[in-house]
C-alpha positions as CSV (number, residue, x, y, z in Angstrom):
1,M,0.0,0.0,0.0
2,Q,1.4,3.4,-1.0
3,K,0.9,5.7,1.9
4,I,-0.2,9.4,1.8
5,K,2.7,11.6,2.7
6,V,1.3,14.3,4.9
7,M,3.3,17.1,6.4
8,T,1.7,19.4,9.0
9,I,3.3,22.9,9.2
10,F,2.9,25.5,11.9
11,G,5.0,28.1,13.7
12,T,3.1,29.6,16.7
13,R,1.6,28.5,20.0
14,P,-2.1,28.7,19.0
15,E,-1.5,26.7,15.8
16,A,0.3,24.0,17.7
17,V,-2.5,23.7,20.2
18,K,-5.0,23.2,17.4
19,M,-2.8,20.9,15.2
20,A,-1.7,18.6,18.0
21,P,-4.9,16.5,18.1
22,L,-4.8,16.3,14.3
23,I,-1.2,15.1,14.3
24,K,-2.2,12.4,16.8
25,E,-5.2,11.4,14.7
26,L,-3.2,11.1,11.5
27,K,-0.6,8.9,13.2
28,S,-3.4,6.5,14.2
29,H,-4.1,5.7,10.6
30,E,-1.7,3.3,8.8
31,E,-2.6,5.0,5.4
32,F,-0.7,8.1,6.4
33,E,3.1,8.7,6.5
34,T,3.3,11.8,8.7
35,A,5.9,14.5,9.2
36,V,5.8,17.6,11.3
37,C,7.5,20.9,10.3
38,V,7.7,24.0,12.5
39,T,9.0,27.4,11.5
40,A,9.3,28.5,15.2
41,Q,7.9,31.9,14.3
42,H,7.3,32.0,18.1
43,R,10.0,30.0,19.7
44,D,9.5,29.8,23.4
45,M,5.7,29.7,23.4
46,L,5.7,27.1,20.6
47,D,8.1,24.9,22.6
48,Q,5.7,24.9,25.5
49,V,3.1,23.2,23.4
50,L,5.4,20.8,21.7
51,A,6.6,19.6,25.1
52,Q,3.1,19.3,26.6
53,F,1.7,17.4,23.6
54,E,4.9,15.3,23.2
55,I,5.4,16.5,19.6
56,V,8.9,16.1,18.2
57,P,9.3,18.0,14.9
58,D,10.9,16.3,11.9
59,H,11.9,19.7,10.6
60,D,12.6,22.9,12.6
61,L,13.5,26.1,10.8
62,N,14.0,28.1,14.0
63,I,13.5,31.4,12.3
64,M,12.5,33.6,15.3
65,K,14.6,36.8,15.8
66,P,14.2,39.5,18.4
67,R,11.7,42.2,17.4
68,Q,11.2,40.4,14.1
69,E,9.2,42.1,11.3
70,L,6.7,40.3,9.1
71,L,8.9,40.6,6.1
72,E,11.7,38.7,7.9
73,I,9.3,35.9,8.9
74,T,8.0,35.7,5.4
75,T,11.3,35.5,3.6
76,S,13.0,33.2,6.1
77,A,10.1,30.7,6.1
78,L,9.6,30.8,2.4
79,I,13.2,29.8,1.6
80,G,13.5,27.3,4.4
81,L,10.2,25.6,3.6
82,S,10.9,25.4,-0.1
83,D,14.2,23.6,0.6
84,I,12.4,21.1,2.9
85,F,9.7,20.4,0.2
86,K,12.3,19.7,-2.4
87,K,13.9,17.1,-0.2
88,S,10.9,15.5,1.4
89,A,8.3,15.8,-1.4
90,P,5.0,15.4,0.6
91,D,1.8,14.6,-1.2
92,I,0.0,17.3,0.8
93,V,0.8,19.9,3.4
94,L,-1.6,20.8,6.1
95,V,-1.5,24.4,7.4
96,H,-3.6,26.0,10.0
97,G,-5.6,29.2,10.3
98,D,-4.1,32.6,9.5
99,T,-0.5,33.1,10.7
100,T,2.3,34.3,8.4
101,T,3.7,30.7,8.6
102,T,0.3,29.5,7.2
103,F,0.4,31.8,4.2
104,V,4.1,31.3,3.5
105,A,3.9,27.5,3.8
106,S,1.0,27.5,1.3
107,L,2.9,29.7,-1.1
108,A,6.0,27.5,-0.9
109,A,3.9,24.4,-1.5
110,F,2.3,26.1,-4.5
111,Y,5.7,26.9,-6.0
112,N,6.6,23.3,-5.6
113,K,3.3,22.0,-6.9
114,I,2.3,20.3,-3.7
115,S,-1.3,20.0,-2.6
116,I,-2.5,22.1,0.3
117,G,-5.1,21.4,3.0
118,H,-6.2,24.4,5.0
119,V,-7.4,23.6,8.5
120,E,-9.7,26.3,10.1
121,A,-10.6,27.7,6.6
122,G,-13.1,30.3,5.7
123,L,-12.9,32.7,8.7
124,R,-13.4,36.3,7.6
125,T,-13.9,39.8,8.9
126,F,-13.9,41.2,5.3
127,I,-11.7,44.1,6.5
128,K,-8.2,44.1,5.1
129,Y,-6.3,45.3,8.2
130,F,-8.5,43.8,10.9
131,P,-7.0,41.6,12.2
132,Y,-3.6,42.4,10.8
133,P,-2.0,40.5,9.1
134,E,-4.3,37.5,9.7
135,E,-7.2,38.5,7.5
136,I,-5.0,38.6,4.4
137,N,-3.0,35.6,5.4
138,R,-6.1,33.4,5.5
139,K,-7.6,34.8,2.3
140,L,-4.4,34.2,0.4
141,T,-4.2,30.7,1.9
142,G,-7.7,30.1,0.7
143,C,-6.8,31.1,-2.8
144,L,-3.9,28.5,-2.8
145,A,-5.5,25.6,-0.9
146,D,-6.9,22.5,-2.6
147,I,-8.9,21.2,0.3
148,H,-10.6,23.4,2.8
149,F,-11.5,22.2,6.3
150,A,-14.1,24.8,7.6
151,P,-15.0,24.7,11.3
152,T,-18.6,25.9,10.7
153,A,-21.3,26.2,8.1
154,L,-20.8,30.0,8.0
155,N,-17.1,29.5,7.2
156,R,-18.1,27.1,4.4
157,D,-20.5,29.8,3.0
158,N,-17.8,32.4,3.1
159,L,-15.6,30.1,0.9
160,I,-18.4,29.3,-1.6
161,K,-19.0,33.1,-2.0
162,E,-15.3,33.4,-2.9
163,G,-15.6,30.8,-5.7
164,I,-14.4,27.7,-3.8
165,K,-16.2,24.5,-5.0
166,S,-18.4,23.0,-2.4
167,E,-16.9,19.5,-3.0
168,D,-13.6,20.8,-1.9
169,I,-14.9,22.0,1.5
170,Y,-15.5,19.9,4.6
171,V,-17.3,21.3,7.7
172,T,-15.4,19.6,10.5
173,G,-15.8,21.7,13.7
174,N,-12.7,23.3,15.2
175,T,-9.8,21.1,16.3
176,V,-9.3,23.2,19.4
177,I,-12.3,21.5,20.9
178,D,-10.6,18.2,20.3
179,S,-7.6,19.6,22.2
180,I,-9.7,20.8,25.2
181,K,-11.1,17.3,25.6
182,S,-7.6,16.1,26.4
183,T,-6.3,19.0,28.5
184,V,-9.1,20.1,31.0
185,D,-9.1,18.2,34.3
186,K,-11.1,19.1,37.4
187,N,-8.2,17.9,39.5
188,Y,-5.5,19.7,37.5
189,R,-2.5,21.3,39.2
190,F,-1.0,24.3,37.5
191,E,2.6,24.1,36.3
192,N,3.0,27.9,36.4
193,A,3.8,28.8,40.0
194,A,1.9,32.1,39.9
195,M,-1.2,30.3,38.7
196,A,-0.9,27.7,41.4
197,A,-1.3,30.5,44.0
198,V,-4.5,32.1,42.4
199,D,-7.5,32.0,44.7
200,F,-10.3,30.6,42.5
201,S,-12.9,31.1,45.3
202,K,-12.8,34.7,44.1
203,R,-14.3,35.8,40.7
204,I,-11.2,35.5,38.5
205,I,-11.2,37.4,35.2
206,A,-8.9,35.8,32.6
207,V,-7.2,38.3,30.2
208,T,-5.1,38.1,27.1
209,A,-4.4,41.1,24.8
210,H,-1.7,41.1,22.2
211,R,-3.1,41.9,18.7
212,R,-0.9,44.0,16.5
213,E,-3.8,46.4,15.6
214,N,-4.2,47.1,19.3
215,F,-0.6,48.1,19.9
216,G,-0.2,51.6,21.3
217,E,-3.3,53.5,22.6
218,P,-5.8,50.7,22.2
219,L,-3.7,48.4,24.5
220,E,-3.2,51.3,26.9
221,N,-7.0,51.7,27.1
222,I,-7.4,48.0,27.7
223,C,-4.9,48.1,30.6
224,R,-6.4,51.1,32.2
225,A,-9.9,49.5,32.0
226,L,-8.5,46.4,33.7
227,G,-7.1,48.5,36.6
228,R,-10.5,50.2,37.1
229,I,-12.3,46.9,37.2
230,A,-9.9,45.5,39.8
231,E,-10.2,48.6,42.0
232,R,-14.0,48.5,42.0
233,Y,-14.6,44.9,43.1
234,E,-12.9,43.4,46.2
235,D,-14.0,39.9,45.3
236,V,-12.6,40.1,41.8
237,E,-9.0,39.4,40.7
238,I,-7.6,39.9,37.2
239,V,-5.0,37.5,35.8
240,Y,-3.4,38.7,32.6
241,A,-1.3,36.3,30.7
242,V,1.1,38.7,29.0
243,H,2.5,38.0,25.5
244,R,6.3,38.2,25.3
245,N,6.2,40.8,22.4
246,P,8.0,43.8,24.0
247,L,5.3,46.1,22.6
248,V,2.8,44.2,24.7
249,S,4.7,43.4,27.9
250,E,6.2,46.8,28.3
251,T,2.8,48.5,28.1
252,A,1.1,46.0,30.4
253,H,3.8,46.2,33.1
254,R,4.1,50.0,32.9
255,I,0.3,50.5,33.5
256,L,-0.5,47.5,35.7
257,D,2.6,46.6,37.8
258,G,1.8,46.8,41.5
259,H,-1.9,47.3,40.8
260,T,-4.4,46.1,43.3
261,R,-5.8,42.6,42.5
262,V,-4.1,42.5,39.1
263,L,-1.6,39.6,38.5
264,L,0.6,39.6,35.4
265,V,1.8,36.2,34.5
266,E,4.0,34.7,31.7
267,P,2.3,33.1,28.7
268,L,0.7,29.9,29.8
269,G,1.1,26.5,28.3
270,P,-2.0,24.9,26.7
271,R,-2.9,22.8,29.8
272,D,-2.5,25.7,32.2
273,M,-4.5,28.0,29.8
274,H,-7.4,25.6,29.2
275,N,-7.7,24.8,32.9
276,F,-7.5,28.5,33.7
277,L,-10.3,29.2,31.3
278,D,-12.3,26.3,32.9
279,R,-11.9,27.8,36.4
280,C,-12.2,31.5,35.7
281,Y,-15.4,33.5,36.0
282,L,-15.1,35.8,32.9
283,V,-12.8,36.2,29.9
284,L,-11.6,39.5,28.4
285,T,-9.5,39.1,25.3
286,D,-8.5,40.3,21.8
287,S,-7.5,36.7,20.9
288,G,-9.0,34.7,18.1
289,G,-8.6,31.2,19.5
290,L,-10.0,32.0,22.9
291,Q,-13.3,33.0,21.3
292,E,-13.7,29.3,20.5
293,E,-12.2,27.9,23.8
294,A,-14.3,30.0,26.3
295,P,-17.7,29.1,24.8
296,A,-16.7,25.4,24.9
297,L,-16.1,25.8,28.7
298,G,-19.3,27.9,29.4
299,K,-17.4,31.2,30.1
300,P,-18.9,34.6,29.0
301,M,-16.4,36.6,27.0
302,L,-15.9,40.2,26.1
303,V,-13.8,40.6,22.9
304,M,-11.7,43.8,23.0
305,R,-11.7,44.3,19.2
306,N,-14.0,46.1,16.8
307,E,-14.8,43.1,14.7
308,T,-14.5,39.3,14.8
309,E,-14.0,36.6,12.2
310,R,-15.8,34.3,14.6
311,P,-19.4,35.7,14.7
312,E,-21.0,32.3,15.6
313,A,-20.4,32.8,19.3
314,V,-21.8,36.4,19.1
315,A,-24.9,35.0,17.4
316,A,-25.1,32.2,20.1
317,G,-24.9,34.9,22.8
318,T,-21.8,33.8,24.7
319,V,-19.5,36.5,23.2
320,K,-19.9,40.3,23.0
321,I,-17.7,42.6,21.0
322,V,-16.8,45.7,23.1
323,G,-13.9,47.4,21.2
324,T,-11.0,49.1,22.8
325,D,-12.6,52.1,24.4
326,E,-11.6,52.2,28.1
327,N,-15.0,53.3,29.4
328,V,-16.9,50.7,27.2
329,I,-14.7,47.8,28.4
330,F,-15.2,48.9,32.0
331,Q,-19.0,49.3,31.7
332,K,-19.5,46.0,29.9
333,A,-17.4,44.1,32.4
334,C,-19.2,45.7,35.3
335,A,-22.6,44.7,33.8
336,L,-21.6,41.1,33.8
337,L,-20.2,41.3,37.3
338,D,-23.3,43.1,38.6
339,N,-26.0,41.2,36.8
340,N,-26.4,37.5,37.5
341,V,-29.2,37.0,34.9
342,L,-27.0,38.6,32.1
343,Y,-24.1,36.5,33.2
344,S,-26.0,33.3,33.2
345,S,-27.6,33.9,29.8
346,M,-24.0,34.1,28.3
347,A,-22.6,31.3,30.3
348,N,-25.3,28.9,29.3
349,A,-25.3,29.7,25.6
350,V,-24.7,27.2,22.8
351,N,-21.1,26.3,21.9
352,P,-21.1,26.6,18.1
353,Y,-17.5,25.5,17.4
354,G,-17.2,21.8,17.7
355,D,-17.9,18.4,19.3
356,G,-14.4,17.1,19.7
357,M,-14.4,15.1,16.4
358,A,-12.8,17.6,14.0
359,S,-9.5,15.8,13.7
360,E,-11.2,12.6,12.9
361,R,-13.3,14.3,10.2
362,I,-10.2,15.8,8.6
363,A,-8.4,12.5,8.5
364,L,-11.4,10.7,7.0
365,A,-11.8,13.5,4.4
366,L,-8.2,13.0,3.4
367,L,-8.7,9.2,3.1
368,Y,-11.8,9.9,1.0
369,K,-9.9,12.4,-1.3
370,Y,-7.1,9.9,-1.8
371,G,-9.4,7.0,-2.5
372,F,-8.9,5.0,0.7
373,R,-12.6,5.1,1.6
374,P,-15.8,5.3,-0.5
375,D,-17.7,8.1,1.4
376,P,-16.8,11.5,2.8
377,P,-17.2,12.0,6.6
378,K,-20.5,13.4,8.0
379,Q,-20.2,17.1,8.4
380,F,-20.3,19.0,11.7
381,L,-23.6,20.6,12.7
382,S,-23.4,23.3,15.4
383,G,-27.1,23.6,16.2
384,L,-27.2,27.2,14.8
385,E,-27.8,26.2,11.2
């Protein structure tokens, strides 16, 4: 039997969290010959995930540099990946989501006439610079991909409107839900020492904020709002997992260091982060992936952006978009902290992003495409269709 040579490629922590269950699933099928390639666009945070999921890359470009620019990431990854493709000649590469690694890996595969499968395909804000550079990364990847694994029916519809053939799209759910199934544990003990000391008998607000379009004044507004929330409620503590990008960490520490009931911690590994989300009371973020993770764990979320490529949770009622105005963030957070009915309505909303079977659907779709099974997998239904 001639196996399907599949190479998964990623470079950042969020990609690794979402690709880890897919790598495990592919390895469970004898029809696949699997290889893992990382660009290490984010070195330290990526290594956290690789270690926790016991993933040993077959290829590691290790491209990260201090204060790296997008152009440096693009050119280094493009050359390095092209060299790897020439030597290993995979049948198909699987890329994830919307990072610069995702787009560059797709472009390098195209130049080498290698098929491309796009995991987490079809997310759109339809605004060029929001989020930046992710919106263009995922659109360009969509143009290059041969198979599109869309998490939701809405993502599928976005792709069809852009001219993608429906037979090349599979609605799978999001692989992050697969990941959460293996990481959340009611008896979990945090590896991060600061997290191990958090008093979860209080109402803990989980925070991440690191988007490029929020650098500068928007991030300062976010940090000032966090300080005001912590000052107002004695039974509330804010735990902010601060990204290592100096433009983020310097702002967060300048405004929030020493602030009452605000704890700034290092970026968390996937198990620490997922269990933190499971135990917290409320989530404030500008992240993309957390918009999928929090609803899966029944946590209300305020998204500190002006748009989202994940409107399903907004429609379901578990996520609200609040922008980056200091007063609006403060008011919306206070509303959830003061109003139990409002809080419960968001906490008990439908999770539209998956059932923990996305990786299996992707593997079965690949087996179908390459003639190893007669039928495609059943597609994921979120309950919002």
